[in-house]
Structure formats: structure tokens, C-alpha cells
Legacy VTK file of the C-alpha trace (Angstrom):
# vtk DataFile Version 3.0
C-alpha trace
ASCII
DATASET POLYDATA
POINTS 408 float
0.000 0.000 0.000
1.546 3.310 -1.069
1.434 6.252 1.428
0.763 9.776 0.248
3.639 12.098 1.285
1.124 14.817 2.111
-0.518 12.564 4.730
2.768 12.048 6.568
3.664 15.724 6.647
6.568 15.416 4.180
7.077 17.497 1.118
6.624 15.615 -2.193
10.032 14.807 -3.759
11.955 15.237 -0.484
12.993 11.550 -0.339
14.105 11.643 -3.918
16.342 14.632 -3.286
17.786 13.005 -0.152
18.539 9.770 -1.964
20.250 11.654 -4.756
22.358 13.565 -2.220
23.418 10.355 -0.458
24.309 8.737 -3.784
26.383 11.780 -4.672
28.257 11.555 -1.361
28.957 7.853 -1.891
30.215 8.500 -5.425
32.414 11.326 -4.179
33.921 9.066 -1.500
34.501 6.330 -4.078
36.224 8.765 -6.469
38.514 9.993 -3.700
39.314 6.407 -2.676
40.091 5.437 -6.274
42.444 8.410 -6.559
44.430 7.158 -3.557
44.125 3.445 -4.369
47.317 3.165 -6.501
49.374 4.649 -3.665
47.881 2.213 -1.146
47.982 -0.893 -3.362
51.695 -0.682 -4.184
53.075 -0.788 -0.583
50.335 -3.242 0.397
51.342 -5.614 -2.401
55.004 -5.347 -1.437
54.147 -5.921 2.211
52.241 -9.097 1.360
55.140 -10.413 -0.732
57.646 -9.659 2.055
55.375 -11.349 4.604
55.109 -14.492 2.448
58.875 -14.557 1.936
59.433 -14.249 5.690
57.028 -17.124 6.324
58.879 -19.285 3.786
62.240 -18.445 5.344
61.013 -18.941 8.917
59.148 -22.216 8.480
60.915 -23.825 5.502
64.436 -22.494 4.976
65.628 -21.999 8.567
64.643 -25.513 9.746
66.466 -27.030 6.766
69.613 -25.008 7.481
69.498 -25.884 11.176
69.136 -29.575 10.317
71.972 -29.355 7.806
74.292 -27.700 10.339
73.957 -30.763 12.566
75.122 -33.029 9.753
78.158 -31.087 8.575
80.329 -34.059 9.527
79.105 -35.643 6.276
81.153 -33.080 4.338
84.253 -35.010 5.342
82.857 -38.095 3.596
81.754 -36.379 0.385
82.761 -37.947 -2.937
84.591 -35.352 -5.050
83.957 -37.275 -8.269
80.179 -36.973 -7.950
80.469 -33.299 -6.962
82.463 -32.590 -10.121
79.953 -34.581 -12.162
77.103 -32.508 -10.683
78.798 -29.253 -11.697
79.471 -30.575 -15.215
75.881 -31.744 -15.675
74.602 -28.340 -14.569
76.899 -26.592 -17.061
75.656 -28.900 -19.816
72.072 -28.146 -18.810
72.639 -24.406 -19.227
74.436 -24.999 -22.516
71.465 -27.037 -23.818
69.205 -24.105 -22.990
71.397 -21.942 -25.209
71.059 -24.538 -27.967
67.282 -24.439 -27.461
67.378 -20.667 -27.900
69.254 -21.057 -31.178
66.880 -23.789 -32.406
63.787 -21.655 -31.615
64.896 -18.643 -33.668
62.299 -18.069 -36.412
63.358 -18.921 -39.981
65.256 -16.031 -41.513
65.994 -14.400 -38.164
69.473 -13.029 -37.472
71.650 -15.518 -35.576
74.432 -13.778 -33.598
76.082 -17.097 -32.752
75.755 -19.673 -30.012
78.313 -17.986 -27.763
76.401 -14.710 -27.570
73.015 -16.437 -27.263
74.358 -18.528 -24.391
75.658 -15.437 -22.589
72.323 -13.668 -23.034
70.526 -16.619 -21.445
73.003 -16.558 -18.542
72.478 -12.821 -18.015
68.692 -13.220 -18.057
68.947 -16.115 -15.589
71.011 -13.955 -13.232
68.255 -11.326 -13.165
65.578 -13.999 -12.649
67.493 -15.223 -9.585
67.638 -11.879 -7.756
64.129 -10.374 -8.003
60.681 -11.832 -7.132
58.665 -12.915 -10.170
62.041 -12.763 -11.889
60.769 -14.352 -15.090
59.173 -11.038 -16.073
62.309 -9.035 -15.314
64.545 -11.530 -17.105
62.236 -11.384 -20.123
62.798 -7.635 -20.374
66.581 -8.024 -20.020
66.685 -10.876 -22.516
64.568 -8.967 -25.017
66.830 -5.903 -24.829
69.983 -8.002 -25.211
68.605 -10.031 -28.115
67.565 -6.889 -30.008
70.923 -5.271 -29.245
72.566 -8.231 -31.009
70.665 -7.457 -34.197
67.667 -9.774 -33.775
64.451 -8.028 -34.739
62.100 -7.254 -31.872
59.331 -9.435 -33.290
61.701 -12.375 -33.838
63.108 -12.048 -30.309
59.648 -11.885 -28.732
58.412 -14.866 -30.753
61.464 -16.940 -29.863
61.268 -16.120 -26.143
57.536 -16.794 -25.880
57.731 -20.037 -27.855
60.755 -21.186 -25.844
59.029 -20.480 -22.539
55.820 -22.226 -23.515
57.597 -25.202 -25.051
59.958 -25.662 -22.098
57.029 -25.559 -19.644
55.134 -28.166 -21.627
58.201 -30.454 -21.747
58.728 -30.211 -17.964
55.106 -31.061 -17.225
55.096 -34.008 -19.639
58.294 -35.385 -18.070
56.823 -34.863 -14.604
53.643 -36.748 -15.477
55.679 -39.631 -16.908
57.828 -39.816 -13.783
54.755 -39.806 -11.541
53.128 -42.608 -13.519
56.293 -44.719 -13.411
57.139 -44.009 -9.754
53.759 -45.163 -8.397
54.444 -48.911 -8.920
58.079 -48.429 -7.833
57.662 -46.369 -4.663
53.948 -46.427 -4.014
51.378 -43.667 -4.121
52.017 -40.371 -2.337
49.151 -37.965 -1.560
51.199 -35.054 -2.897
50.968 -36.626 -6.364
47.308 -35.641 -6.525
48.080 -32.035 -5.603
50.924 -31.800 -8.097
48.884 -33.442 -10.846
46.071 -30.937 -10.272
48.464 -27.962 -10.236
50.192 -29.190 -13.377
46.883 -29.793 -15.142
45.575 -26.361 -14.126
48.791 -24.736 -15.321
48.670 -26.495 -18.669
44.971 -25.714 -19.037
45.552 -22.050 -18.192
48.351 -21.737 -20.772
46.271 -23.536 -23.398
43.109 -21.580 -22.636
44.994 -18.286 -22.714
46.644 -19.119 -26.017
43.381 -20.350 -27.539
41.532 -17.342 -26.138
43.700 -14.613 -27.616
44.082 -16.474 -30.896
40.288 -16.478 -31.152
40.132 -12.851 -30.067
38.786 -13.329 -26.526
38.675 -10.039 -24.669
39.478 -11.551 -21.257
42.689 -13.165 -22.501
43.669 -9.880 -24.114
43.081 -8.012 -20.837
45.243 -10.510 -18.925
48.118 -10.111 -21.366
47.838 -6.326 -21.309
47.806 -6.343 -17.487
51.025 -8.385 -17.361
52.766 -6.649 -20.252
52.021 -3.096 -19.110
53.570 -3.877 -15.728
56.719 -5.495 -17.089
59.658 -3.111 -17.595
60.668 -2.965 -21.247
57.448 -4.556 -22.492
53.894 -3.502 -23.264
50.540 -5.224 -23.378
50.235 -4.918 -27.158
53.758 -6.251 -27.693
53.200 -9.193 -25.329
49.888 -10.107 -26.940
51.361 -9.966 -30.415
54.393 -11.975 -29.271
52.191 -14.730 -27.893
50.105 -14.801 -31.060
53.287 -15.050 -33.116
54.653 -17.661 -30.712
51.614 -19.839 -31.286
52.138 -19.504 -35.020
55.839 -20.278 -34.544
55.024 -23.406 -32.522
52.635 -24.497 -35.257
55.372 -23.973 -37.850
57.854 -25.916 -35.678
55.363 -28.770 -35.359
55.247 -28.956 -39.175
59.053 -28.802 -39.480
60.157 -32.212 -38.230
63.859 -31.381 -37.949
63.276 -28.188 -35.938
60.689 -29.951 -33.770
63.077 -32.807 -32.958
65.936 -30.426 -32.166
63.778 -28.181 -29.962
62.296 -31.100 -28.019
65.737 -32.664 -27.650
67.394 -29.556 -26.198
64.414 -28.733 -23.952
64.317 -32.295 -22.617
68.083 -32.413 -22.075
67.948 -29.072 -20.275
65.587 -30.527 -17.642
67.117 -34.029 -17.507
70.686 -32.777 -17.099
69.592 -30.385 -14.355
67.914 -33.329 -12.568
71.057 -35.426 -13.176
73.059 -32.717 -11.420
70.794 -33.081 -8.386
71.238 -36.881 -8.529
75.031 -36.478 -8.511
75.005 -34.149 -5.502
72.884 -36.630 -3.549
75.168 -39.458 -4.691
78.165 -37.476 -3.452
76.909 -38.140 0.090
76.630 -41.878 -0.511
72.958 -42.293 -1.486
72.063 -43.489 -4.998
68.419 -42.590 -5.620
66.160 -44.219 -8.205
66.374 -41.748 -11.149
62.616 -41.853 -11.779
61.799 -41.115 -8.153
64.389 -38.344 -8.050
62.950 -36.726 -11.160
59.487 -36.871 -9.588
60.834 -34.952 -6.583
62.749 -32.597 -8.891
59.738 -31.907 -11.106
57.361 -31.339 -8.199
59.807 -28.909 -6.562
60.229 -26.970 -9.820
56.485 -26.752 -10.401
56.044 -25.448 -6.841
58.941 -23.038 -7.316
57.341 -21.608 -10.457
54.910 -19.647 -8.282
56.034 -15.991 -8.459
56.663 -15.562 -4.720
60.452 -15.656 -4.501
63.216 -15.365 -7.110
63.421 -18.642 -9.061
61.651 -20.548 -6.278
64.243 -19.640 -3.639
63.226 -21.301 -0.375
60.442 -23.283 -2.025
62.555 -25.625 -4.153
65.146 -25.827 -1.358
62.485 -27.107 1.067
60.147 -29.168 -1.108
62.876 -31.245 -2.808
64.443 -32.581 0.447
61.026 -33.441 1.888
60.130 -35.454 -1.212
63.517 -37.184 -1.304
63.023 -38.200 2.326
59.649 -39.706 1.366
61.533 -41.827 -1.198
63.826 -43.263 1.469
66.737 -40.801 1.495
67.909 -39.800 4.970
67.070 -36.236 5.901
70.701 -35.202 6.333
71.764 -36.510 2.905
68.674 -35.038 1.202
69.220 -31.608 2.752
72.943 -31.381 2.006
72.501 -32.816 -1.483
69.822 -30.277 -2.387
71.793 -27.388 -0.868
74.866 -28.372 -2.886
72.808 -28.650 -6.062
71.171 -25.266 -5.469
74.616 -23.774 -5.030
75.360 -24.450 -8.722
71.737 -24.357 -9.944
70.678 -21.078 -8.317
73.639 -19.160 -6.875
76.432 -19.836 -9.363
74.491 -18.460 -12.397
74.233 -15.055 -10.675
77.938 -14.095 -10.867
78.308 -16.062 -14.113
75.385 -14.156 -15.620
76.815 -10.839 -14.416
80.103 -11.579 -16.148
78.247 -12.690 -19.283
76.211 -9.458 -19.294
79.300 -7.294 -18.986
81.102 -9.262 -21.711
78.191 -8.530 -24.056
78.258 -4.810 -23.308
81.989 -4.182 -23.474
84.301 -4.503 -26.464
87.301 -6.762 -26.358
90.246 -5.319 -24.472
88.160 -3.076 -22.204
89.994 -1.953 -19.097
89.118 -2.552 -15.421
87.401 0.836 -15.148
84.964 -0.045 -17.943
84.256 -3.402 -16.289
83.520 -1.722 -12.953
81.161 0.770 -14.608
79.337 -2.005 -16.462
79.021 -4.067 -13.269
77.598 -1.049 -11.427
75.012 -0.568 -14.163
74.078 -4.245 -13.954
73.654 -4.113 -10.172
71.338 -1.121 -10.535
69.175 -2.840 -13.163
67.552 -5.494 -10.891
66.563 -2.773 -8.414
64.867 -0.807 -11.182
63.124 -3.928 -12.461
61.935 -4.924 -8.994
60.493 -1.503 -8.259
59.316 -0.505 -11.725
55.666 0.495 -11.959
53.648 2.119 -14.696
53.281 5.884 -14.437
50.734 6.889 -11.845
48.809 10.041 -11.176
50.016 12.420 -8.517
48.231 12.012 -5.169
45.324 14.399 -4.707
45.797 17.311 -2.365
43.175 18.191 0.205
43.730 21.913 -0.177
45.686 23.711 -2.870
48.588 25.634 -1.354
47.958 29.323 -0.890
50.244 32.252 -1.656
52.255 30.191 -4.137
54.879 32.226 -5.894
54.915 31.962 -9.687
57.583 29.536 -10.945
LINES 1 409
408 0 1 2 3 4 5 6 7 8 9 10 11 12 13 14 15 16 17 18 19 20 21 22 23 24 25 26 27 28 29 30 31 32 33 34 35 36 37 38 39 40 41 42 43 44 45 46 47 48 49 50 51 52 53 54 55 56 57 58 59 60 61 62 63 64 65 66 67 68 69 70 71 72 73 74 75 76 77 78 79 80 81 82 83 84 85 86 87 88 89 90 91 92 93 94 95 96 97 98 99 100 101 102 103 104 105 106 107 108 109 110 111 112 113 114 115 116 117 118 119 120 121 122 123 124 125 126 127 128 129 130 131 132 133 134 135 136 137 138 139 140 141 142 143 144 145 146 147 148 149 150 151 152 153 154 155 156 157 158 159 160 161 162 163 164 165 166 167 168 169 170 171 172 173 174 175 176 177 178 179 180 181 182 183 184 185 186 187 188 189 190 191 192 193 194 195 196 197 198 199 200 201 202 203 204 205 206 207 208 209 210 211 212 213 214 215 216 217 218 219 220 221 222 223 224 225 226 227 228 229 230 231 232 233 234 235 236 237 238 239 240 241 242 243 244 245 246 247 248 249 250 251 252 253 254 255 256 257 258 259 260 261 262 263 264 265 266 267 268 269 270 271 272 273 274 275 276 277 278 279 280 281 282 283 284 285 286 287 288 289 290 291 292 293 294 295 296 297 298 299 300 301 302 303 304 305 306 307 308 309 310 311 312 313 314 315 316 317 318 319 320 321 322 323 324 325 326 327 328 329 330 331 332 333 334 335 336 337 338 339 340 341 342 343 344 345 346 347 348 349 350 351 352 353 354 355 356 357 358 359 360 361 362 363 364 365 366 367 368 369 370 371 372 373 374 375 376 377 378 379 380 381 382 383 384 385 386 387 388 389 390 391 392 393 394 395 396 397 398 399 400 401 402 403 404 405 406 407
């Protein structure tokens, strides 16, 4: 039943005016909040990342280091042959990644030579190992170095996107095979279900994204623009076009049997040799692990470390891999020391090696020590810029404009 405003003593239209005024106040508050939102979101996002990193260090890294310190007596029993083999396998793994880069160059693209491509990959890996979500920062560094070597921007973007997608697919296929084979050998582990789901979701997300932007889906385009516009040295349009071209490049590779075989071979060897390095470091402490079970632990740790929380899975891989090796029968002390030794050459050694590779690309032959120091200083400043780079933002609103301002 509708009540006449006149019967209640209210003026007709008073409620309508009040509602409009309240809506205007809410909209004004929302506009002011949106103006300040970029300045609140940035430190909040960094605070969340730092908090997660601290949790990982406190509950995963520190206990592993404390446990390893109690077993340092095992260092006196280490086998130097297997340590040397682990270092050699890791070097071969990195070299195979350089061969993969060369194999993935589009037909007709400029090829600066395997030596320079290998050094570019090392430099990009060094950046990926020092900043969170380092894959994005290393992509920008790699793109700039590839184009500086004479490779066209489109060719470099296509090669990098196709290489990243192809390498991810190869790792997940190898991981699934190792899980299937390890079940009858070592029994079923509950973590297999979690890893299988994560791997399937990851593969589905990559496939759905690729299929979506190829078919012109707006959501996929927005995702790519969001990532690209926030990556130093890239843009949303460039990233979207690179992924479209990468899909076309992968289709062309699939039709070219020789290129397909070479690409799959180098991508597979890159992962297998890296896992073989881990096997050697564990063997150096007297424990010979079933290779299939070790690769299952290796693959699971790398999939978990792919989450963009810490640089190159720092703290995640170092904690997940020993836990899984222990579940396969390796003693905790051997698993911890073996993984720490492997991460020394897998994670830490590429940082100074990549820095040297970067400087060697920037300086001419015969450059003096002063030029090397200047180039190293520029390299050290680059990760800081990449880690803190943000798209241009509006100036924060001022409550009151300053009075009595003198003309500039």
C-alpha cells in the first residue's frame, strides 16, 4: 500500500532529493578512494610479498639449514667425483638451454652465434634469480639483449615466448611420466594428486589463454595487457602480439620435423641434465636414488617453485625437494645437504656467471678494469629498477591547494 507524502507531513520529492544527495556523497567518497588506491595498493602488495617470503624463510628455509648444520660431519665423507659430475651436468644443462634458444629462432631471423646467445641466457637467468617474479624481469633483459645483437624485436619476442611455452610443456610431460612410473616403484604419495592438479591447471591455463587470444577473446587480451604493461621494457600490445606469433611459430615448428626434434631434444636435455646434477650431488653423500623417483621430486619442486613468490623458487625448491627425497627413502641429512649443494650451482652460481656474461656482451674486447667496474655497477642497478618498476601513476590528490604560491 503506497502512502501519500502529504498525509505524513513530508514534502513531495523530499525523499528523492535526499537519496540523490546520499548517492552523490557515496560517489564522491569512491572517487577519492580510487584516486588514492594506486598509492595504497603498491606498498600493500610489497608488504604481502615480504610477509610471504618471511614465512617461507622462517618455516621452511631456517629448519632445513638448522638440520643441515647438525650433519656437517658428512662433508668429510663427500665424494669429489660426484660433486664434479654434478657441476658438469649443470653446465651442460645451461648450454642445452642456449642450444634451445638457437633452435627456436624463427626462420630467416638473425643468428648472432651460439656464444652470444648462451651469454644472453646466462644474463637473463642472473636477473631472474635476484628479483621476485624474476621471469618477467629476465624477459625484459633478454629482449633488450637479443635486439641489441641485431635480432628483430618481433623475432626475439616470438622466440622467447615459444621457448618459454615449449619448455614448460616439456617439464610437465616429463613430470607426469615420472609420476606414472614411480607409483608402482615407490607407491602412491598424496602429494601426487596435488601436483597433478596444479600441473593440469597450469597447462589448461596456458592452453586456454593461447586459444583465447588467438580467437580474439577479450578476457585473454586483458590478462596479457595487465602483465605486459607492468613489465619493464614490455607492453601489453607487444606481449599479446608476441604470444600470437609464438603460437604460429610453434605451429610452424610442429610442421618442421627437424626443428621440432631439435627443440624437443634440447628442452628435454635441459631438464634431464639439471635433474642429473641433483642426482650427482645426492650421490656425493653416498645415497644413490632411483632416477625416476628423483625426477618426480625434482619436477614437483620446480612446479612449486614456479609460483612468483620468490626469485626462481628460492626457499620453495630448497624445502620441497628434500622433503620429497626423504619420502623416497633418502635420509634427511643426505637429502638436505645434497639439495643445498645442487642449489649452489643451480641457483647461486648463475648469478655471478650471468653478471660476467652481461658485462662481456656490453663491453668490447680489451676493455679496461674501469669499464668493467662501470658495467658491473650498471648491472647491479638494473635489478633494483626492475623490482620496483611500476607504470606511471597520477600524482596524489591534495586536500587543499597551497595558498600564496609564488609563480615559478
